[in-house]
Every structure is written in structure tokens, then in C-alpha cells.
N, C-alpha and C positions, 0 to 999 in steps of 0.2 A: 503494501499500498504505498503509494508514494504520497508525499505533500512537499509542496515549496509555496513562498510567496504569493505565486500566483493563482493557487489553490490550496489554503489553508484549513478548508474545514471540508472539500470533496476529496476522497483521495482517488488517484488513479492507477488502475492494477496493473502489476507489472507482472510476469511470466518468463519463465526461464525461455532463453533463445527465439525468445519471440521478439526479432528487430525491429519490427514494423511498428508493434506498442511502445517501445522506447523509444524510435524517431519522433512519435507523436505526442508524446508524455513533454512536461515540463522540465524531466531531467536534463540538468544544465551540467555539462563535464566539465565548467570552469570551477564551481561550489564544491564546497566540503559536502560530503557523505556523512550524515550518521545512520546508523542499522539501530535499533531496539527490538528488544527480544521480554516481551509480558513474561512475567510468574505463572505459577501453577493456579489455575482456578480464575486467571484474569481473560481479558480479551483485548486486542488493540481496538475495540470502538467503545463507544458509550460512554457515556458521564463520569467524570471521577475516577478514570481508567489511569494507569499510569503510563500507558501507550500513549495517550493523548495530551497529557500534562506535559512530557519530555518534549512533545512534536509542537506543542505551543510556545516551550519554552526557547525552542532553537529558532522559530522561525519570528519570536519577538524582538531577537538579537541581533539577525541579520540573514542572507539568505545563505540557506544552507538546501540541499535536499536530503529530508528525512524519510528513511524508510522503516514502517512500522510493519513488522513478521505478526502476522498473526500465525500462531499453531494452537488456536484455543479448541480446535477438533480432539487434539494430543493431548490437551492438559486440564479435559472436563475434571471434577468434583463426581465422585471420590476416587477414580483409578489413579493414583499418584505412582505406586510400582508399577504401573504397565509405560507411563510418561518415563520414567526415568528409564528402562528399560529400552526404550524407543529414542532414546537421546543421540545416538550415533546416526538412527536414519536420519532423524528429522534434520540434523545437523549438516550428512554429506549435502542435502539435497539444497539448505540455505547457502552453503559453502561452492558450490555449482554456480548458484544464481551469485556471490560474489563473483567467482573466476570470469561468470558472462559477461561482466559489467567490465572487467579488467581485458576481454578478451576484445574489447569494444572500443576499447580505448581510453578508459577510467583510471587517473593514477591509484593506485593502491594506496599510496603515500597519504592520500586525505581522507582515508576513511578512519569512520570511530565507533567503534563496535561496542553496544552498552547493553548489559540484560541483568535482568533484576530475579533475585531468587534462585529460582529454577532454570531460569531462561541465562542468568549468568554463568550455569554450568555447560548449557550447550554454546554458549559463546568461546567456552573452552576446546571442548570438540571443533568446531568450526576454526578456530586457528590451526589446530592439530591436522586438520584435513587438509587445509591450503598450504601448509608447509608441505605435504605431500607433493603440491604441483608448484613448488618454488614461489607460493608466494606470501609473504612477511605481513601480516597487519600490523600497521604502527602503533597503534591503543585496542587497549580492551581494557573497560570498565567494569567492574563486577558489584553489583550494590547488593549488599547482606546474600552471597552466596546461598543456595539450599544446603541445609545439614542433614537432614531426614534423608538414610539411605547413601550416603556420602562418607559414614564417619570413618572408614577404613584408611582415608588420607592418601589413596593413591593417586599419583599426579597423572595416572594413565587415563583417569576417570572422572574427570574434575578440572577444575579452571586453575592454572599453572602460568609461573613467571614465561615459562618457556614458549606459549601460546601467540605471544604478539613482543615486538619491540620493546613494548612499555604495556605492564599491570596493573592496574590500580585498584582498590579494592575500599569499600566504606561497609563494615561493619556494625550492627545498628541493633542483632536481634541474636547474639550470639548462645548459643546451648539449647537455643529454643527450635525456629527457624530457621536461623542463618547459623553456617559455618564460623567458629570464631577463631580457626586456625588463618595464620599467615598465611596467605596463597597469590602476592602478587609481588612485582620489585617494592611497594608500597603498599601497607595497608594501616589504614586508618580507624580508628576506636573513638567515635567520639563517645563522652559521656561512660567509658569505658568498653563500649562496644556492645551492651546489654541492655536487656529489658529490667527496669523500666526506662525509656527513655524521656526527659523531662516534657512535661506536658500530658503525657499518655496518663494519667491518673487523675481526672478533674472530673469534667461535669458526667462523662462516663460510669465514674465510678458510682455518682449519684444514682444512675438509671442501672444500679447492679450487674453492667456491664464489665465487670473485673477480668474476667477470663478473655473477654474481645481483647482487653486492653493490652493482657500481656502478651497475647499470640499477636495479635494481627496491628495494631498502633507501632509498635518499636520496627516492627520487620518492613514495614511501607516507611518510617522514618529515613532511610538510605534514601528513597528516590525523589521523597520528600528534599531532603539534603542537596542531592545533586541540583535538585531543579533550580534551588536557588543559587548554587552556585554558578549557575548557565549564565545568571541575570549579573551575579557578582563574585566572579573567579576568586576573588580575595577575601571573600566573607567569613572564611573558617580557618584563621589561622594556627596551627597544630603545632605543638612540640614533640621532639625525640625522644619515647621514655623505651628503657631497657626493659626487656620482660622480667615482670616479676609476679608474685601471689599478688603483691599488694599495688596492681596496675594502674596506673594514672599518676603515680608519683617518678618525675623526672629526676633520672639520677646527673642528667647533663647539666643541670640551673636553668634550663629552658632552652640550651643553645641546638642550632641544627631547627630552626621554624620554618616550616611549609606549608600551603594552602590544600585543604581537602577539594574534590570534585574536581569541576572541569578545570578550574586553574592551575592543578598540582605539576609542577615541575615535574617533566620525563624523564630528569636525573635523579631522581630522590631514590631510597633506596632504606629499606625497613619499617620499623613501625612506627607511628604517631598518636598522639592522644589529644584530644582537646576537649573543654565544655562547649555545649549551645544552650539556647534560649529554648523554653517551654514552649514558644508561641514564634510563628513570624513576625518576624525574621529572624530565622533560628540562629544566623551566622550571630559572632560580637565584631562582626566588621562589614558590614553592609557596602562600606562604600568602596569596596572593592573594585580595582581598577579593569579593563580591559585585557582577553586572555589573547594568545598569540592567532588564536581559530578567530577569534574576533577581529582581529586586525585585517587579515585576512577576507572576512567578509563583507559585503557592502550593506550598511548601516543606511539604508532607506526607509523612508517610512511605509507601514502597514499599508494596504488596502483598508479604503475608506469601510468597506465591508467589513473588514475584522473589528473597526472598532464600532461599528452598530451592532452587529452580533453581542460582541462584549458588553452592553450598554442594556440592549432588551433582556439579554441572562441574568444582570444584576436587578433589573424591574420585575421578573419573576420569579425571582426567591422571596418566599414570604415566610416570615419567622413562625414558629408555630411549637412550641415549646413540649407539646406532649407526643412530637412524632420524633423519632431518632432519626439522628443524621446519617449520611449515606455511607459515613466513613465506619459508624458502627456497622451498618449493616452488611459492609463488608466484612469485619470482624466477625459475625456470624458465619460468614462463609467458612473464615480460615478456624475457625471453630469446628467445623464439618472437616475439615480436612484433618486436622491433627487427633481426631478420631480415629481417622481412618488410617493414619499414617505412623500414631504415635502413642505406644500401647504403654509406654510408662508417665506417659502424662494424664491421659483420660482411659477409660474404660472403653474398649472396642464393640461395637455392635456389628451382628452380622448384615451386610449389604447386597443388597438383592442382585442377583449376576444380569450385567447388562452385557450388548453387544456391541463395539466400537470397530467399523471395518475401515481398512487404510487401503488406497488403492496406491498402488507403485507401477513404473513405466511397465515391467517387466511382470510386475506378477501382482497377486492380491492376499495380503497378509488380514488373517482376522483373529483379533485379539476379544476373548471370551472372560468375563470376568477379571481373574486375577494371570490369567495363563497368555502368557507373551510369546508370540510367535517371531515379531522380527527384534532381537537382541543384538544385533551388532549389522557391520556393513557388509554386504553381499558381493557377488561381482556384478550387478549388475546396478547401474544409478539411478536411483528413484524417482520417481516424479510424486510427489505425497499430496494428495487430499483427502479428506476426513469426512465424515457424515455426523452430523449432530443428531440429538436426537428428535428431531423435527425432520431429518430428512434433506435437509437443507446442505449444501455441496461446501466445503470452505476448503481456500486455494493456500496453502502456505507461503508463497512467492505473491505477493503484492506489491 
């Protein structure tokens, strides 16, 4: 799904090896490319989705090609284990699409791959696959990479520093939904990198939503912090901290300062710690200046249509104290996810068997219940599509 400043609201679908569609789209070979992969139980469309928030942030700051990968057909609740087992298959298709763009003349050095939760782990697989084709991504950003079913720590099946020239990680829910282990060239641990993140225990607790806060709010803080860093690349100053049980106590007296998020220096190495505010602006230095990427982008004004739609959305929002917010509703979904995938946290219940069909270019693979057909990359190169419960077809390469 391609978005640019010429089409900030209506996506243009791109497909693997479809030269004609690419030429007719608003894709600009002179602009930087941001590719974003959402997490489990999310989609690339809909209000208050991380994909849309990320897209809006970049298009508000400059001229970018923003591609949102919609792989929601493979990440639907409650089949988390199936999604994990099929990561290599999904990643191979996405890597082929990136290779297609490179073959058409787009410079790989202008790409930035970003993934949230399970999407961060997919990013690692994509980076590994591209290197087999002699393509090394310049940067992968992992936003609270997923922990469940990735506990073994094997770099061959999760995001690692070798997957790109620069891999930066933001940890916000370590030990629950997020992996607390250092897995990049630089790892940032805002507020210790674990739940509860500041601001996640206020109004929601009053509404008896404590479990949703614990699981969902801290996890999504990763992409919320990153979005703010797109607008203010130096909003999150961080200090180097030596690993210790009392993590958060810097042993270098505050030396080695860096900036978390979009403005991170690619020469950084190690772990960094910082504190944030409990509500926007989360960063303690929101007057941060432009990043190198933003310098390369043309800072033209957004179309008037954008401004009008933003005003209309604000006018449509009516306060209602008796209705829970969308973020809280998302937390409820995440509670269901943890019930399915994390027995130590909650008591699991047996889910009814459902059937999900994944169509490949050379074969059809069927997944029933927890039986996974595609566990790796076969000799053929798959073109993935999926069917949702309603039977509608979803394409990953958009």
C-alpha cells in the first residue's frame, strides 16, 4: 500500500513484478522509502492503527514514499503460533518485492525498514533474505520486537545486528510482549524498557482496565515514541548505561549521549537509557532539530485536503466519559492474544478450530488450528495472499 503526499489518504496498491502499476503510481524514485510492518492482531488500515500513524508522521514532515505492508491475513487473533511459523514465507515475499524495486532502479541506500512487535521480527527475516541476493539494507528499526516464541535467543530466527548496516531497537514492554534482550547495534530502554511505561496507569485503571494497560499500553508506546521522534528527531536524549540488575543507573556519569528514535546516529553502539513523560509530548526535548533524512526530503506544504480532513476529524470527536477509548479497546484485544500465547501470564482456554488458507505462486498451503503447513522457505518463491473470515482477499504486497 503506497502513500505519498500526492495521495496521503488513498492507498495505491503495488504488486510484485507489476511494472505497469508501479509506473502509474505516485512512487518517486528520488524520494526516500519507508516500509512499515505492523504487529500481531493489527492491520495496515483503520483509525488508530500503528501503520496509519507512522504513515501520517512521515508525510507531515517531508516527501517520502511510504509503503505499508498489510499482512493482517496472517496475523489474526488467535493464531499467533501459526503467524510465527510462517514468518520466513511472508518475509521471503516481502524481500522479493524490495528486490523488485531495486531492480527497477531504486537505490537500496534510501530504504528504511521499520517493524513493530511481530513485524520487527519479520524485518529481520527480510534483511537476512535480501543479503542472500547481495542487497544490504541501510537501516532496520525494531519497535519492541516480539518476545513470545522468540525466547531462545537464536539470531537465525529473530532480528539481529547483522540484518542491516544499522539496526536500532526501542524496548518498552520487556518480558511481557516485548523482548528485553539487546538485539541491535543500539538498544534504547525508555523508563527501563519494561511495563508500566509512564502514563499507562491513569484513567484506564479507574475503569478497571489494569490488565489491558499492563499488556497493551506499554507495548504500543514503542511506536508512539518513534512517531514523536519523526517530528522531533532529538526529542529523546539518552545516556549510555552499563548492563546491571539496577538498570537505569548510568555508570559513565551521563557521557555517551544519544537520541532515541528516528534521529539515532548510525554510529551508535550499545545500550542507552532515558526517561519520558507520561503523556504527549513524551520526549524531554521536543524542540529537536531535523534529521539527515529530513534534510534530504522536500519540506513542501501538505495538500489543503490533508488540513481539511484533520479539522473534520477533530470536529467529529465528541467526548463521552461512558465510552472507553480506542486505545483501551485495543488493549482488550491484546488481552485475548496473551490468553492464547502466554500460559504463564493467564489461564488459557481452548479456542475453536478455524481454517486459514494461504495461496502461494506454486502451491497452496492450508493451516488448520495449530497445525502449520509452511514452516520455512521452499524451493519456490511464494506470492502470498490470504483469506479473512469473511472470505475477502488480502494481498501482502501493497
